[in-house]
C-alpha positions in Angstrom: -16.1 0.8 12.1 -12.9 -0.9 13.2 -9.8 1.4 13.2 -6.9 0.7 10.9 -4.7 -0.4 13.9 -7.2 -3.0 15.0 -7.9 -4.0 11.4 -4.3 -4.9 10.7 -3.5 -6.4 14.1 -2.0 -9.9 14.4 -2.0 -12.2 17.4 0.7 -14.7 18.0 -0.6 -18.3 18.0 2.8 -20.2 18.2 6.4 -20.0 17.0 6.3 -18.1 13.8 2.5 -18.4 13.6 0.1 -15.4 13.9 -3.7 -15.1 13.5 -5.6 -12.2 12.1 -9.1 -11.2 11.0 -9.1 -9.4 7.6 -11.5 -6.5 7.5 -13.9 -6.2 4.6 -13.7 -2.4 4.8 -10.3 -2.4 3.1 -11.6 -4.1 -0.1 -13.5 -3.4 -3.3 -16.2 -5.9 -4.1 -14.8 -9.1 -2.6 -11.1 -8.4 -3.2 -9.1 -6.9 -0.3 -6.6 -4.1 -1.2 -3.0 -5.4 -1.6 -1.6 -2.6 0.5 -3.8 -3.5 3.4 -2.6 -7.1 3.2 1.0 -5.8 3.1 0.3 -3.9 6.3 -0.9 -7.2 8.0 2.2 -9.0 6.7 4.5 -6.2 7.9 3.1 -6.3 11.4 3.7 -10.0 11.7 7.3 -9.6 10.3 8.0 -6.9 12.9 6.4 -8.9 15.7 8.9 -11.7 14.9 11.9 -9.5 14.5 14.2 -7.6 16.9 13.8 -4.5 14.6 11.0 -2.0 14.3 10.4 -1.3 10.7 9.6 -3.3 7.5 12.1 -1.5 5.2 11.8 -3.8 2.2 8.8 -5.9 1.2 8.5 -7.9 -2.0 5.2 -9.7 -2.2 3.6 -12.0 -4.7 -0.1 -12.3 -4.8 -1.4 -15.8 -5.6 -5.1 -15.3 -5.2 -7.8 -12.9 -3.9 -7.8 -12.7 -0.1 -11.3 -12.2 1.4 -12.5 -10.8 4.7 -12.5 -13.1 7.6 -10.0 -15.2 9.6 -6.5 -15.8 8.2 -3.1 -17.0 9.4 0.4 -15.4 8.9 3.4 -17.7 8.8 6.8 -16.1 9.5 10.0 -18.2 8.6 13.3 -16.3 9.5 15.9 -16.4 6.9 18.6 -14.1 8.4 18.9 -12.1 11.6 21.6 -9.5 12.3 22.3 -6.4 14.2 21.4 -4.1 11.3 18.6 -6.1 9.6 16.6 -9.3 9.6 14.9 -11.1 6.8 11.9 -13.4 6.9 9.6 -15.2 4.4 6.1 -14.2 5.4 3.0 -16.0 4.0 -0.6 -15.1 4.3 -2.7 -18.3 4.5 -6.5 -18.4 4.1 -8.7 -21.5 3.9 -5.5 -23.6 4.1 -4.0 -22.1 0.9 -1.4 -19.3 0.5 -2.9 -16.0 -0.7 0.4 -14.1 -0.7 4.1 -14.7 -0.2 6.5 -11.9 0.9 10.2 -11.5 1.5 10.4 -8.9 4.3 13.5 -7.2 5.6 13.2 -5.4 8.9 15.5 -2.7 10.3 15.2 0.2 12.7 15.1 3.6 11.2 16.1 6.7 13.0 13.1 9.2 12.9 15.6 12.2 13.3 17.9 11.0 10.4 18.6 13.6 7.7 19.2 12.6 4.0 22.9 12.5 2.9 21.7 13.3 -0.6 18.2 13.5 -2.2 17.1 13.9 -5.8 14.6 16.5 -6.8 11.1 16.2 -5.5 8.2 15.8 -7.9 6.0 18.7 -8.8 3.8 19.5 -5.8 0.2 18.5 -5.6 -2.4 21.3 -5.8 -3.8 22.4 -2.4 -6.3 20.1 -0.8 -9.3 22.3 -1.7 -8.3 22.4 -5.3 -8.3 18.6 -5.6 -11.1 16.1 -6.3 -12.4 14.1 -3.3 -14.0 10.8 -3.8 -16.7 10.7 -1.0 -18.0 7.4 0.3 -21.7 6.7 -0.4 -24.1 7.0 2.5 -23.9 3.9 4.6 -21.0 2.4 2.7 -18.3 0.2 4.3 -15.7 -0.1 1.6 -12.3 1.2 0.8 -13.3 4.9 0.2 -15.0 4.8 3.6 -11.7 3.9 5.3 -9.2 5.8 3.2 -9.5 9.6 2.3 -7.9 10.7 -0.9 -7.9 14.1 -2.7 -6.9 13.7 -6.4 -5.0 16.0 -8.7 -7.7 16.9 -11.2 -5.3 16.9 -14.1 -4.9 13.1 -13.6 -8.7 12.4 -13.3 -10.0 13.1 -16.8 -10.9 9.4 -17.1 -13.9 10.1 -14.8 -15.4 12.3 -17.5 -14.4 10.1 -20.4 -11.3 12.3 -21.2 -8.3 10.1 -20.0 -5.0 12.0 -20.3 -3.3 9.3 -22.3 -0.4 9.1 -19.8 0.2 6.4 -17.1 -0.2 8.8 -14.1 -2.2 9.4 -11.0 -1.5 11.7 -8.0 -3.4 12.3 -4.8 -3.2 13.4 -1.2 -3.8 10.4 1.3 -4.8 9.8 4.9 -6.7 7.3 6.8 -10.2 8.5 7.8 -10.0 7.2 11.4 -7.2 9.7 12.3 -4.5 7.0 12.4 -1.3 8.9 11.7 1.3 7.8 9.1 3.7 5.0 10.1 5.2 2.0 8.4 1.8 0.2 8.1 0.0 3.2 6.7 2.7 3.6 4.1 2.1 0.0 3.0 -1.4 0.8 2.1 -0.6 4.3 0.7 1.7 2.8 -1.9 -1.1 0.7 -3.3 -4.1 3.1 -2.8 -4.2 4.9 -6.1 -6.6 3.7 -8.8 -4.8 1.8 -11.6 -2.8 4.4 -13.7 -4.1 2.5 -16.8 -7.5 4.3 -16.3 -5.8 7.3 -18.0 -5.3 5.1 -21.1 -9.1 4.3 -21.2 -8.8 0.9 -19.5 -11.6 0.1 -17.0 -12.0 -2.4 -14.4 -10.0 -4.2 -11.7 -6.2 -4.4 -12.4 -4.9 -7.3 -10.3 -1.4 -6.8 -8.9 0.8 -9.9 -9.5 4.0 -8.6 -7.7 4.7 -5.5 -5.7 8.0 -4.3 -4.0 8.0 -1.4 -1.7 10.7 0.3 0.4 10.2 2.4 3.6 12.7 5.2 3.3 12.0 7.2 6.5 9.7 7.5 9.4 6.9 9.7 8.2 5.8 12.9 10.0 2.1 13.3 11.0 -0.4 14.6 8.5 -1.4 14.1 4.9 0.8 12.1 2.5 1.4 13.0 -1.1 1.3 10.0 -3.4 2.7 10.2 -6.9 2.1 7.3 -9.3 3.2 6.7 -12.9 4.2 3.9 -15.2 6.6 3.2 -18.0 5.1 0.5 -20.2 1.9 -1.3 -21.1 2.4 -4.3 -23.4 0.9 -7.7 -23.9 -1.7 -7.4 -21.1 0.9 -6.2 -18.5 1.8 -2.8 -17.1 4.1 -1.4 -14.4 3.2 1.2 -11.8 5.7 3.0 -9.6 4.8 5.2 -6.7 6.6 7.6 -4.4 5.1 8.8 -1.1 6.2 12.1 0.4 5.2 13.2 4.0 4.1 16.5 5.4 7.7 17.5 6.1 8.5 17.2 2.3 10.6 13.9 2.7 10.5 10.9 0.5 9.2 8.1 2.9 8.2 5.3 0.6 8.8 3.9 -2.9 7.2 1.1 -4.7 7.0 -0.7 -8.0 4.4 -3.2 -9.1 3.6 -5.5 -12.1 -0.1 -5.8 -12.8 -2.5 -7.1 -15.4 -4.4 -4.7 -17.6 -8.0 -4.4 -16.5 -10.4 -6.7 -18.4 -13.2 -4.8 -20.3 
């Protein structure tokens, strides 16, 4: 099994051009996870930037990206002492699979919040949460990502959805890769669709997702809290907060997605 660092690596192939090999292990069926793709895009943006962290990423997904060779094109839009912005495109089979506007900056790992709102209610201890274990011999997403779910948000597994757009879980990568900007990119898109708790089943394709890196995460498990505000006309929103082992808010996201088809 290829580790997360190698699975998201990019190699420069020219000015603003990078090559990568997308790993099938970060997908379900043939569709690769959007957070995994954002990690790849973020690495290319940082590689082309004087700054160390992708602090703001707004990505539109055009089509399903599949395992195998792909290219990442980075087009600078602005470069300054505090931040730099680029348009970053994932290209596969000669067609764009995703376009992102990524702003990079350098965050101080020792910085303390000047003000912070109340933290969400804490997750139950790990041993009181539901773990989704990978099947024997599997090579998919649950084999790469370990999650322990708050049981109060998992009633849909037993045919008893809560009726609320919500999902909460502990998160870490199974290969021991410690949290950083790229692990946060996959964490904000790792939860099952919150619409499962309304009785919807199936794949819920993300159309647009924006996420912000708010701090450099501490080592250890990440707490991922997801909810939504509205499901209407075949569309729903999902917002996620990620908190690190030191109790700090380290990432935020909001996405617009399609309701799963029956």
